[in-house]
mmJSON file of the N, C-alpha and C atoms, coordinates in Angstrom:
{"data_MODEL":{"atom_site":{
"group_PDB":["ATOM","ATOM","ATOM","ATOM","ATOM","ATOM","ATOM","ATOM","ATOM","ATOM","ATOM","ATOM","ATOM","ATOM","ATOM","ATOM","ATOM","ATOM","ATOM","ATOM","ATOM","ATOM","ATOM","ATOM","ATOM","ATOM","ATOM","ATOM","ATOM","ATOM","ATOM","ATOM","ATOM","ATOM","ATOM","ATOM","ATOM","ATOM","ATOM","ATOM","ATOM","ATOM","ATOM","ATOM","ATOM","ATOM","ATOM","ATOM","ATOM","ATOM","ATOM","ATOM","ATOM","ATOM","ATOM","ATOM","ATOM","ATOM","ATOM","ATOM","ATOM","ATOM","ATOM","ATOM","ATOM","ATOM","ATOM","ATOM","ATOM","ATOM","ATOM","ATOM","ATOM","ATOM","ATOM","ATOM","ATOM","ATOM","ATOM","ATOM","ATOM","ATOM","ATOM","ATOM","ATOM","ATOM","ATOM","ATOM","ATOM","ATOM","ATOM","ATOM","ATOM","ATOM","ATOM","ATOM","ATOM","ATOM","ATOM","ATOM","ATOM","ATOM","ATOM","ATOM","ATOM","ATOM","ATOM","ATOM","ATOM","ATOM","ATOM","ATOM","ATOM","ATOM","ATOM","ATOM","ATOM","ATOM","ATOM","ATOM","ATOM","ATOM","ATOM","ATOM","ATOM","ATOM","ATOM","ATOM","ATOM","ATOM","ATOM","ATOM","ATOM","ATOM","ATOM","ATOM","ATOM","ATOM","ATOM","ATOM","ATOM","ATOM","ATOM","ATOM","ATOM","ATOM","ATOM","ATOM","ATOM","ATOM","ATOM","ATOM","ATOM","ATOM","ATOM","ATOM","ATOM","ATOM","ATOM","ATOM","ATOM","ATOM","ATOM","ATOM","ATOM","ATOM","ATOM","ATOM"],
"id":[1,2,3,4,5,6,7,8,9,10,11,12,13,14,15,16,17,18,19,20,21,22,23,24,25,26,27,28,29,30,31,32,33,34,35,36,37,38,39,40,41,42,43,44,45,46,47,48,49,50,51,52,53,54,55,56,57,58,59,60,61,62,63,64,65,66,67,68,69,70,71,72,73,74,75,76,77,78,79,80,81,82,83,84,85,86,87,88,89,90,91,92,93,94,95,96,97,98,99,100,101,102,103,104,105,106,107,108,109,110,111,112,113,114,115,116,117,118,119,120,121,122,123,124,125,126,127,128,129,130,131,132,133,134,135,136,137,138,139,140,141,142,143,144,145,146,147,148,149,150,151,152,153,154,155,156,157,158,159,160,161,162,163,164,165,166,167,168],
"type_symbol":["N","C","C","N","C","C","N","C","C","N","C","C","N","C","C","N","C","C","N","C","C","N","C","C","N","C","C","N","C","C","N","C","C","N","C","C","N","C","C","N","C","C","N","C","C","N","C","C","N","C","C","N","C","C","N","C","C","N","C","C","N","C","C","N","C","C","N","C","C","N","C","C","N","C","C","N","C","C","N","C","C","N","C","C","N","C","C","N","C","C","N","C","C","N","C","C","N","C","C","N","C","C","N","C","C","N","C","C","N","C","C","N","C","C","N","C","C","N","C","C","N","C","C","N","C","C","N","C","C","N","C","C","N","C","C","N","C","C","N","C","C","N","C","C","N","C","C","N","C","C","N","C","C","N","C","C","N","C","C","N","C","C","N","C","C","N","C","C"],
"label_atom_id":["N","CA","C","N","CA","C","N","CA","C","N","CA","C","N","CA","C","N","CA","C","N","CA","C","N","CA","C","N","CA","C","N","CA","C","N","CA","C","N","CA","C","N","CA","C","N","CA","C","N","CA","C","N","CA","C","N","CA","C","N","CA","C","N","CA","C","N","CA","C","N","CA","C","N","CA","C","N","CA","C","N","CA","C","N","CA","C","N","CA","C","N","CA","C","N","CA","C","N","CA","C","N","CA","C","N","CA","C","N","CA","C","N","CA","C","N","CA","C","N","CA","C","N","CA","C","N","CA","C","N","CA","C","N","CA","C","N","CA","C","N","CA","C","N","CA","C","N","CA","C","N","CA","C","N","CA","C","N","CA","C","N","CA","C","N","CA","C","N","CA","C","N","CA","C","N","CA","C","N","CA","C","N","CA","C","N","CA","C","N","CA","C","N","CA","C"],
"label_alt_id":[null,null,null,null,null,null,null,null,null,null,null,null,null,null,null,null,null,null,null,null,null,null,null,null,null,null,null,null,null,null,null,null,null,null,null,null,null,null,null,null,null,null,null,null,null,null,null,null,null,null,null,null,null,null,null,null,null,null,null,null,null,null,null,null,null,null,null,null,null,null,null,null,null,null,null,null,null,null,null,null,null,null,null,null,null,null,null,null,null,null,null,null,null,null,null,null,null,null,null,null,null,null,null,null,null,null,null,null,null,null,null,null,null,null,null,null,null,null,null,null,null,null,null,null,null,null,null,null,null,null,null,null,null,null,null,null,null,null,null,null,null,null,null,null,null,null,null,null,null,null,null,null,null,null,null,null,null,null,null,null,null,null,null,null,null,null,null,null],
"label_comp_id":["MET","MET","MET","PRO","PRO","PRO","LYS","LYS","LYS","LEU","LEU","LEU","LYS","LYS","LYS","THR","THR","THR","CYS","CYS","CYS","ASN","ASN","ASN","ILE","ILE","ILE","CYS","CYS","CYS","LYS","LYS","LYS","ARG","ARG","ARG","LYS","LYS","LYS","PHE","PHE","PHE","ARG","ARG","ARG","PRO","PRO","PRO","SER","SER","SER","GLU","GLU","GLU","VAL","VAL","VAL","GLY","GLY","GLY","ARG","ARG","ARG","ILE","ILE","ILE","GLN","GLN","GLN","ILE","ILE","ILE","VAL","VAL","VAL","LYS","LYS","LYS","LYS","LYS","LYS","LEU","LEU","LEU","GLU","GLU","GLU","LYS","LYS","LYS","GLY","GLY","GLY","LYS","LYS","LYS","VAL","VAL","VAL","GLU","GLU","GLU","ILE","ILE","ILE","TRP","TRP","TRP","ILE","ILE","ILE","CYS","CYS","CYS","PRO","PRO","PRO","ALA","ALA","ALA","CYS","CYS","CYS","VAL","VAL","VAL","PRO","PRO","PRO","LYS","LYS","LYS","ILE","ILE","ILE","LYS","LYS","LYS","GLU","GLU","GLU","ARG","ARG","ARG","LEU","LEU","LEU","LYS","LYS","LYS","ASP","ASP","ASP","LEU","LEU","LEU","ASN","ASN","ASN","ILE","ILE","ILE","LEU","LEU","LEU","TYR","TYR","TYR"],
"label_asym_id":["A","A","A","A","A","A","A","A","A","A","A","A","A","A","A","A","A","A","A","A","A","A","A","A","A","A","A","A","A","A","A","A","A","A","A","A","A","A","A","A","A","A","A","A","A","A","A","A","A","A","A","A","A","A","A","A","A","A","A","A","A","A","A","A","A","A","A","A","A","A","A","A","A","A","A","A","A","A","A","A","A","A","A","A","A","A","A","A","A","A","A","A","A","A","A","A","A","A","A","A","A","A","A","A","A","A","A","A","A","A","A","A","A","A","A","A","A","A","A","A","A","A","A","A","A","A","A","A","A","A","A","A","A","A","A","A","A","A","A","A","A","A","A","A","A","A","A","A","A","A","A","A","A","A","A","A","A","A","A","A","A","A","A","A","A","A","A","A"],
"label_entity_id":["1","1","1","1","1","1","1","1","1","1","1","1","1","1","1","1","1","1","1","1","1","1","1","1","1","1","1","1","1","1","1","1","1","1","1","1","1","1","1","1","1","1","1","1","1","1","1","1","1","1","1","1","1","1","1","1","1","1","1","1","1","1","1","1","1","1","1","1","1","1","1","1","1","1","1","1","1","1","1","1","1","1","1","1","1","1","1","1","1","1","1","1","1","1","1","1","1","1","1","1","1","1","1","1","1","1","1","1","1","1","1","1","1","1","1","1","1","1","1","1","1","1","1","1","1","1","1","1","1","1","1","1","1","1","1","1","1","1","1","1","1","1","1","1","1","1","1","1","1","1","1","1","1","1","1","1","1","1","1","1","1","1","1","1","1","1","1","1"],
"label_seq_id":[1,1,1,2,2,2,3,3,3,4,4,4,5,5,5,6,6,6,7,7,7,8,8,8,9,9,9,10,10,10,11,11,11,12,12,12,13,13,13,14,14,14,15,15,15,16,16,16,17,17,17,18,18,18,19,19,19,20,20,20,21,21,21,22,22,22,23,23,23,24,24,24,25,25,25,26,26,26,27,27,27,28,28,28,29,29,29,30,30,30,31,31,31,32,32,32,33,33,33,34,34,34,35,35,35,36,36,36,37,37,37,38,38,38,39,39,39,40,40,40,41,41,41,42,42,42,43,43,43,44,44,44,45,45,45,46,46,46,47,47,47,48,48,48,49,49,49,50,50,50,51,51,51,52,52,52,53,53,53,54,54,54,55,55,55,56,56,56],
"pdbx_PDB_ins_code":[null,null,null,null,null,null,null,null,null,null,null,null,null,null,null,null,null,null,null,null,null,null,null,null,null,null,null,null,null,null,null,null,null,null,null,null,null,null,null,null,null,null,null,null,null,null,null,null,null,null,null,null,null,null,null,null,null,null,null,null,null,null,null,null,null,null,null,null,null,null,null,null,null,null,null,null,null,null,null,null,null,null,null,null,null,null,null,null,null,null,null,null,null,null,null,null,null,null,null,null,null,null,null,null,null,null,null,null,null,null,null,null,null,null,null,null,null,null,null,null,null,null,null,null,null,null,null,null,null,null,null,null,null,null,null,null,null,null,null,null,null,null,null,null,null,null,null,null,null,null,null,null,null,null,null,null,null,null,null,null,null,null,null,null,null,null,null,null],
"Cartn_x":[131.126,130.909,131.718,131.134,131.87,132.711,133.896,134.763,134.147,134.068,133.545,134.638,134.413,135.363,134.92,135.701,135.318,135.621,134.437,134.67,135.573,136.593,137.557,136.942,135.765,135.084,134.254,133.32,132.281,132.424,133.406,133.712,132.634,131.689,130.587,131.174,130.708,131.143,130.212,130.771,129.98,130.683,129.899,130.476,131.3,132.406,133.164,132.527,131.545,130.859,129.681,129.432,128.226,128.369,127.327,127.178,127.4,128.253,128.475,129.605,130.371,131.489,132.697,133.69,134.894,136.122,137.011,138.228,139.399,140.258,141.472,142.633,143.584,144.775,145.98,146.839,148.054,149.123,149.946,151.07,152.3,152.935,154.189,155.314,156.45,157.661,157.469,156.921,156.681,155.195,154.562,153.166,152.228,150.992,150.047,149.127,148.397,147.468,146.171,145.064,143.707,142.847,142.137,141.146,139.799,138.844,137.511,136.471,135.571,134.488,133.208,132.294,131.012,130.059,129.068,128.125,127.444,127.231,126.658,127.556,128.873,129.832,130.302,129.961,130.471,130.031,128.72,128.371,129.152,129.605,130.363,131.767,132.344,133.672,133.546,132.441,132.336,132.185,131.467,131.251,132.599,133.328,134.663,135.608,135.586,136.508,136.1,134.74,134.278,134.794,134.755,135.265,136.775,137.416,138.888,139.237,138.294,138.355,139.106,138.956,139.582,138.539,137.377,136.24,135.327,135.121,134.287,132.894],
"Cartn_y":[179.478,180.322,179.927,179.709,179.198,180.299,179.98,181.056,181.392,182.74,183.314,183.595,183.53,183.961,185.229,186.083,187.368,187.239,187.504,187.537,188.551,188.166,189.203,190.064,189.879,190.756,191.756,191.3,192.213,192.416,191.802,191.889,191.487,190.61,190.061,188.866,188.577,187.547,186.359,185.127,183.936,182.753,181.648,180.412,179.751,179.141,178.48,177.166,176.594,175.414,175.727,177.08,177.422,176.839,176.494,175.818,176.844,176.575,177.493,178.436,178.348,179.228,178.774,179.667,179.198,179.614,178.694,178.917,178.636,179.568,179.497,179.614,178.607,178.589,178.671,179.685,179.855,179.488,178.455,178.225,178.888,179.482,180.333,179.602,180.139,179.558,179.559,180.73,180.942,181.059,179.939,180.063,179.926,180.429,180.339,181.553,181.801,182.963,182.288,182.634,182.061,183.182,182.896,183.788,183.118,183.843,183.319,184.158,183.501,184.224,183.629,184.511,184.108,183.607,182.829,182.353,183.465,184.672,185.791,186.318,186.244,186.777,185.754,184.463,183.402,183.638,184.062,184.24,185.337,186.406,187.467,186.885,186.13,185.5,184.518,183.731,182.816,183.53,184.536,185.443,186.007,186.461,187.087,186.064,184.889,183.825,183.356,183.37,183.154,184.155,185.322,186.496,186.318,185.763,185.556,184.291,183.374,182.11,181.185,181.246,180.431,179.271,179.701,178.745,178.574,177.301,177.007,176.626],
"Cartn_z":[146.431,145.333,144.146,142.964,141.81,141.156,140.624,140.018,138.735,138.441,137.163,136.358,135.03,133.951,133.382,132.835,132.172,130.637,129.786,128.481,127.971,127.042,126.56,125.558,125.025,124.113,124.772,125.55,126.21,127.71,128.228,129.711,130.638,130.111,130.973,131.757,132.938,133.771,133.532,133.419,133.163,133.832,134.014,134.504,133.469,133.836,132.775,132.222,133.013,132.567,131.73,131.348,130.498,129.115,128.582,127.204,126.168,125.192,124.037,124.185,125.316,125.575,124.796,124.533,123.892,124.819,124.985,125.68,124.828,124.673,123.846,124.785,124.711,125.58,124.7,124.923,124.211,125.131,124.849,125.838,125.362,126.383,126.2,126.952,126.751,127.475,128.997,129.446,130.871,131.13,131.222,131.569,130.342,130.521,129.331,129.399,128.316,128.195,127.86,128.736,128.361,127.846,126.873,126.316,126.44,127.095,127.257,126.5,125.836,125.054,125.492,125.913,126.426,125.256,125.612,124.527,123.692,124.221,123.636,122.398,122.716,121.702,120.695,120.824,119.965,118.497,118.233,116.789,116.182,116.939,116.34,115.942,116.823,116.477,115.337,115.305,114.148,112.864,112.852,111.647,111.182,112.111,111.814,111.271,111.748,111.296,109.914,109.556,108.194,107.228,107.627,106.839,106.535,107.525,107.291,106.643,106.304,105.724,106.532,107.826,108.811,109.167,109.333,109.643,108.37,108.049,106.829,107.216],
"occupancy":[1.0,1.0,1.0,1.0,1.0,1.0,1.0,1.0,1.0,1.0,1.0,1.0,1.0,1.0,1.0,1.0,1.0,1.0,1.0,1.0,1.0,1.0,1.0,1.0,1.0,1.0,1.0,1.0,1.0,1.0,1.0,1.0,1.0,1.0,1.0,1.0,1.0,1.0,1.0,1.0,1.0,1.0,1.0,1.0,1.0,1.0,1.0,1.0,1.0,1.0,1.0,1.0,1.0,1.0,1.0,1.0,1.0,1.0,1.0,1.0,1.0,1.0,1.0,1.0,1.0,1.0,1.0,1.0,1.0,1.0,1.0,1.0,1.0,1.0,1.0,1.0,1.0,1.0,1.0,1.0,1.0,1.0,1.0,1.0,1.0,1.0,1.0,1.0,1.0,1.0,1.0,1.0,1.0,1.0,1.0,1.0,1.0,1.0,1.0,1.0,1.0,1.0,1.0,1.0,1.0,1.0,1.0,1.0,1.0,1.0,1.0,1.0,1.0,1.0,1.0,1.0,1.0,1.0,1.0,1.0,1.0,1.0,1.0,1.0,1.0,1.0,1.0,1.0,1.0,1.0,1.0,1.0,1.0,1.0,1.0,1.0,1.0,1.0,1.0,1.0,1.0,1.0,1.0,1.0,1.0,1.0,1.0,1.0,1.0,1.0,1.0,1.0,1.0,1.0,1.0,1.0,1.0,1.0,1.0,1.0,1.0,1.0,1.0,1.0,1.0,1.0,1.0,1.0],
"B_iso_or_equiv":[0.0,0.0,0.0,0.0,0.0,0.0,0.0,0.0,0.0,0.0,0.0,0.0,0.0,0.0,0.0,0.0,0.0,0.0,0.0,0.0,0.0,0.0,0.0,0.0,0.0,0.0,0.0,0.0,0.0,0.0,0.0,0.0,0.0,0.0,0.0,0.0,0.0,0.0,0.0,0.0,0.0,0.0,0.0,0.0,0.0,0.0,0.0,0.0,0.0,0.0,0.0,0.0,0.0,0.0,0.0,0.0,0.0,0.0,0.0,0.0,0.0,0.0,0.0,0.0,0.0,0.0,0.0,0.0,0.0,0.0,0.0,0.0,0.0,0.0,0.0,0.0,0.0,0.0,0.0,0.0,0.0,0.0,0.0,0.0,0.0,0.0,0.0,0.0,0.0,0.0,0.0,0.0,0.0,0.0,0.0,0.0,0.0,0.0,0.0,0.0,0.0,0.0,0.0,0.0,0.0,0.0,0.0,0.0,0.0,0.0,0.0,0.0,0.0,0.0,0.0,0.0,0.0,0.0,0.0,0.0,0.0,0.0,0.0,0.0,0.0,0.0,0.0,0.0,0.0,0.0,0.0,0.0,0.0,0.0,0.0,0.0,0.0,0.0,0.0,0.0,0.0,0.0,0.0,0.0,0.0,0.0,0.0,0.0,0.0,0.0,0.0,0.0,0.0,0.0,0.0,0.0,0.0,0.0,0.0,0.0,0.0,0.0,0.0,0.0,0.0,0.0,0.0,0.0],
"pdbx_formal_charge":[null,null,null,null,null,null,null,null,null,null,null,null,null,null,null,null,null,null,null,null,null,null,null,null,null,null,null,null,null,null,null,null,null,null,null,null,null,null,null,null,null,null,null,null,null,null,null,null,null,null,null,null,null,null,null,null,null,null,null,null,null,null,null,null,null,null,null,null,null,null,null,null,null,null,null,null,null,null,null,null,null,null,null,null,null,null,null,null,null,null,null,null,null,null,null,null,null,null,null,null,null,null,null,null,null,null,null,null,null,null,null,null,null,null,null,null,null,null,null,null,null,null,null,null,null,null,null,null,null,null,null,null,null,null,null,null,null,null,null,null,null,null,null,null,null,null,null,null,null,null,null,null,null,null,null,null,null,null,null,null,null,null,null,null,null,null,null,null],
"auth_seq_id":[1,1,1,2,2,2,3,3,3,4,4,4,5,5,5,6,6,6,7,7,7,8,8,8,9,9,9,10,10,10,11,11,11,12,12,12,13,13,13,14,14,14,15,15,15,16,16,16,17,17,17,18,18,18,19,19,19,20,20,20,21,21,21,22,22,22,23,23,23,24,24,24,25,25,25,26,26,26,27,27,27,28,28,28,29,29,29,30,30,30,31,31,31,32,32,32,33,33,33,34,34,34,35,35,35,36,36,36,37,37,37,38,38,38,39,39,39,40,40,40,41,41,41,42,42,42,43,43,43,44,44,44,45,45,45,46,46,46,47,47,47,48,48,48,49,49,49,50,50,50,51,51,51,52,52,52,53,53,53,54,54,54,55,55,55,56,56,56],
"auth_comp_id":["MET","MET","MET","PRO","PRO","PRO","LYS","LYS","LYS","LEU","LEU","LEU","LYS","LYS","LYS","THR","THR","THR","CYS","CYS","CYS","ASN","ASN","ASN","ILE","ILE","ILE","CYS","CYS","CYS","LYS","LYS","LYS","ARG","ARG","ARG","LYS","LYS","LYS","PHE","PHE","PHE","ARG","ARG","ARG","PRO","PRO","PRO","SER","SER","SER","GLU","GLU","GLU","VAL","VAL","VAL","GLY","GLY","GLY","ARG","ARG","ARG","ILE","ILE","ILE","GLN","GLN","GLN","ILE","ILE","ILE","VAL","VAL","VAL","LYS","LYS","LYS","LYS","LYS","LYS","LEU","LEU","LEU","GLU","GLU","GLU","LYS","LYS","LYS","GLY","GLY","GLY","LYS","LYS","LYS","VAL","VAL","VAL","GLU","GLU","GLU","ILE","ILE","ILE","TRP","TRP","TRP","ILE","ILE","ILE","CYS","CYS","CYS","PRO","PRO","PRO","ALA","ALA","ALA","CYS","CYS","CYS","VAL","VAL","VAL","PRO","PRO","PRO","LYS","LYS","LYS","ILE","ILE","ILE","LYS","LYS","LYS","GLU","GLU","GLU","ARG","ARG","ARG","LEU","LEU","LEU","LYS","LYS","LYS","ASP","ASP","ASP","LEU","LEU","LEU","ASN","ASN","ASN","ILE","ILE","ILE","LEU","LEU","LEU","TYR","TYR","TYR"],
"auth_asym_id":["A","A","A","A","A","A","A","A","A","A","A","A","A","A","A","A","A","A","A","A","A","A","A","A","A","A","A","A","A","A","A","A","A","A","A","A","A","A","A","A","A","A","A","A","A","A","A","A","A","A","A","A","A","A","A","A","A","A","A","A","A","A","A","A","A","A","A","A","A","A","A","A","A","A","A","A","A","A","A","A","A","A","A","A","A","A","A","A","A","A","A","A","A","A","A","A","A","A","A","A","A","A","A","A","A","A","A","A","A","A","A","A","A","A","A","A","A","A","A","A","A","A","A","A","A","A","A","A","A","A","A","A","A","A","A","A","A","A","A","A","A","A","A","A","A","A","A","A","A","A","A","A","A","A","A","A","A","A","A","A","A","A","A","A","A","A","A","A"],
"auth_atom_id":["N","CA","C","N","CA","C","N","CA","C","N","CA","C","N","CA","C","N","CA","C","N","CA","C","N","CA","C","N","CA","C","N","CA","C","N","CA","C","N","CA","C","N","CA","C","N","CA","C","N","CA","C","N","CA","C","N","CA","C","N","CA","C","N","CA","C","N","CA","C","N","CA","C","N","CA","C","N","CA","C","N","CA","C","N","CA","C","N","CA","C","N","CA","C","N","CA","C","N","CA","C","N","CA","C","N","CA","C","N","CA","C","N","CA","C","N","CA","C","N","CA","C","N","CA","C","N","CA","C","N","CA","C","N","CA","C","N","CA","C","N","CA","C","N","CA","C","N","CA","C","N","CA","C","N","CA","C","N","CA","C","N","CA","C","N","CA","C","N","CA","C","N","CA","C","N","CA","C","N","CA","C","N","CA","C","N","CA","C","N","CA","C","N","CA","C"],
"pdbx_PDB_model_num":[1,1,1,1,1,1,1,1,1,1,1,1,1,1,1,1,1,1,1,1,1,1,1,1,1,1,1,1,1,1,1,1,1,1,1,1,1,1,1,1,1,1,1,1,1,1,1,1,1,1,1,1,1,1,1,1,1,1,1,1,1,1,1,1,1,1,1,1,1,1,1,1,1,1,1,1,1,1,1,1,1,1,1,1,1,1,1,1,1,1,1,1,1,1,1,1,1,1,1,1,1,1,1,1,1,1,1,1,1,1,1,1,1,1,1,1,1,1,1,1,1,1,1,1,1,1,1,1,1,1,1,1,1,1,1,1,1,1,1,1,1,1,1,1,1,1,1,1,1,1,1,1,1,1,1,1,1,1,1,1,1,1,1,1,1,1,1,1]
}}}
């Protein structure tokens, strides 16, 4: 059984190999933090980044 990831926005479970998903990794002194975003939530995130003038 493949491991499933949970979207940090909508809490939906999805496969990590799914097309269109986003994975953000923040490295810390002790380990790392992973943020997973499912393909359904990606347009919301892109729109928010455009509003903040981070994504052009």
